[in-house]
C-alpha positions in Angstrom: 0.0 0.0 0.0 2.9 2.3 0.7 4.3 2.0 -2.8 0.8 2.5 -4.3 0.3 5.6 -2.1 3.6 7.1 -3.1 2.9 6.7 -6.8 -0.9 7.4 -6.8 -2.1 9.0 -3.7 -5.6 9.5 -5.1 -6.1 5.8 -5.7 -4.8 4.9 -2.3 -7.2 7.4 -0.6 -10.1 6.1 -2.6 -9.3 2.5 -1.7 -9.0 3.4 2.0 -12.4 5.3 1.9 -14.0 2.3 0.3 -12.6 -0.1 2.9 -13.7 2.1 5.8 -17.1 3.1 4.4 -18.3 -0.3 3.0 -19.5 -1.9 6.2 -21.5 1.2 7.3 -23.0 1.6 3.8 -24.1 -2.0 3.8 -25.7 -1.6 7.2 -28.0 1.3 6.3 -31.6 0.5 5.7 -32.9 0.6 2.1 -35.5 3.4 1.5 -38.7 2.8 -0.4 -37.5 2.2 -3.9 -40.3 4.1 -5.6 -42.4 7.1 -4.3 -44.5 8.9 -6.9 -45.6 12.1 -5.3 -46.8 13.6 -8.6 -48.4 11.6 -11.3 -47.8 11.9 -15.0 -50.9 14.0 -15.8 -53.7 16.0 -14.3 -57.4 15.5 -14.9 -57.3 18.5 -17.3 -54.5 17.0 -19.3 -56.5 13.7 -19.5 -59.5 15.6 -20.7 -57.5 17.3 -23.4 -56.7 13.9 -25.0 -58.9 12.4 -27.7 -60.9 9.3 -26.8 -58.5 6.7 -28.2 -55.6 8.3 -26.2 -57.8 8.3 -23.1 -58.5 4.6 -23.6 -54.8 3.9 -24.0 -54.0 5.8 -20.9 -56.8 3.8 -19.0 -55.3 0.6 -20.3 -51.9 1.6 -19.0 -53.2 2.6 -15.6 -55.2 -0.6 -15.2 -52.2 -2.7 -16.3 -50.1 -0.9 -13.8 -52.6 -1.7 -11.0 -52.8 -5.4 -11.9 -49.0 -5.6 -12.1 -48.5 -3.8 -8.8 -48.7 -7.2 -7.0 -45.3 -7.9 -8.3 -44.1 -5.0 -6.1 -45.9 -6.0 -3.0 -49.4 -4.5 -3.4 -52.3 -6.1 -1.5 -53.6 -8.9 -3.7 -57.0 -8.8 -1.9 -57.5 -5.1 -2.8 -56.4 -5.9 -6.4 -58.8 -8.8 -6.5 -61.8 -6.6 -5.6 -60.8 -4.1 -8.4 -60.1 -6.8 -10.9 -63.4 -8.5 -10.1 -65.5 -5.5 -10.7 -63.6 -4.6 -13.9 -63.9 -8.0 -15.5 -65.3 -7.7 -18.9 -64.6 -3.9 -19.3 -62.4 -2.8 -22.1 -60.2 0.3 -22.0 -62.9 2.5 -23.8 -65.5 1.6 -21.1 -63.0 2.3 -18.3 -62.1 5.7 -19.8 -65.9 6.4 -20.2 -66.4 5.6 -16.4 -63.5 8.0 -15.5 -64.9 10.8 -17.7 -68.4 10.4 -16.1 -66.8 10.6 -12.7 -64.9 13.8 -13.7 -68.1 15.3 -15.0 -69.7 14.8 -11.6 -66.6 16.1 -9.8 -65.4 19.2 -11.7 -63.6 20.4 -8.5 -61.0 17.6 -9.2 -59.8 19.2 -12.5 -56.3 20.1 -11.0 -55.9 16.7 -9.3 -53.6 14.0 -10.5 -55.4 11.7 -13.0 -54.0 8.6 -11.4 -55.7 9.4 -8.1 -59.0 10.4 -9.7 -58.9 7.2 -11.8 -58.6 5.2 -8.6 -61.4 7.1 -6.9 -63.7 6.6 -9.9 -62.9 2.9 -10.2 -63.5 2.4 -6.4 -66.8 4.2 -6.8 -68.0 1.8 -9.4 -66.5 -1.2 -7.6 -68.4 -0.4 -4.4 -71.9 -0.3 -6.1 
C-alpha cells in the first residue's frame, strides 16, 4: 500500500475510503425504492386527450394496477378491483372515468391517477 500511495495518492485514498465506508454503507436500511408524489398527468390533461388516447391511458393505468402485486401491493385489494372490472375494455374504463370527472369538476387540477382510482373504487363499491 505504501508503494501505491507514493505513486498514486488519489487511488490509495479512494481504496481506504471504500474499505472504511463499506460496512457502514451496507448496514444502512434501504429506503422505499419508488415514491411517486406527482403523477404523469392531471385531470385537465387527461380531458385534453382524444378518446383513443384516453383509452390507451386507461389501459396503462389498469395494467399498472394489476402488475403492482409484483411489487408488494395487496392482492386482496387488487382482486376486488379486478373482479368489478372483469369484462370492461379500456374504452369503457375511460368512459367511467370521464363520467366521474363530469360529476366532480372540482378535481380538475388533481392527479389523474388518483382520480382514476377514486372513480374505479366508486363503481366497484356499487
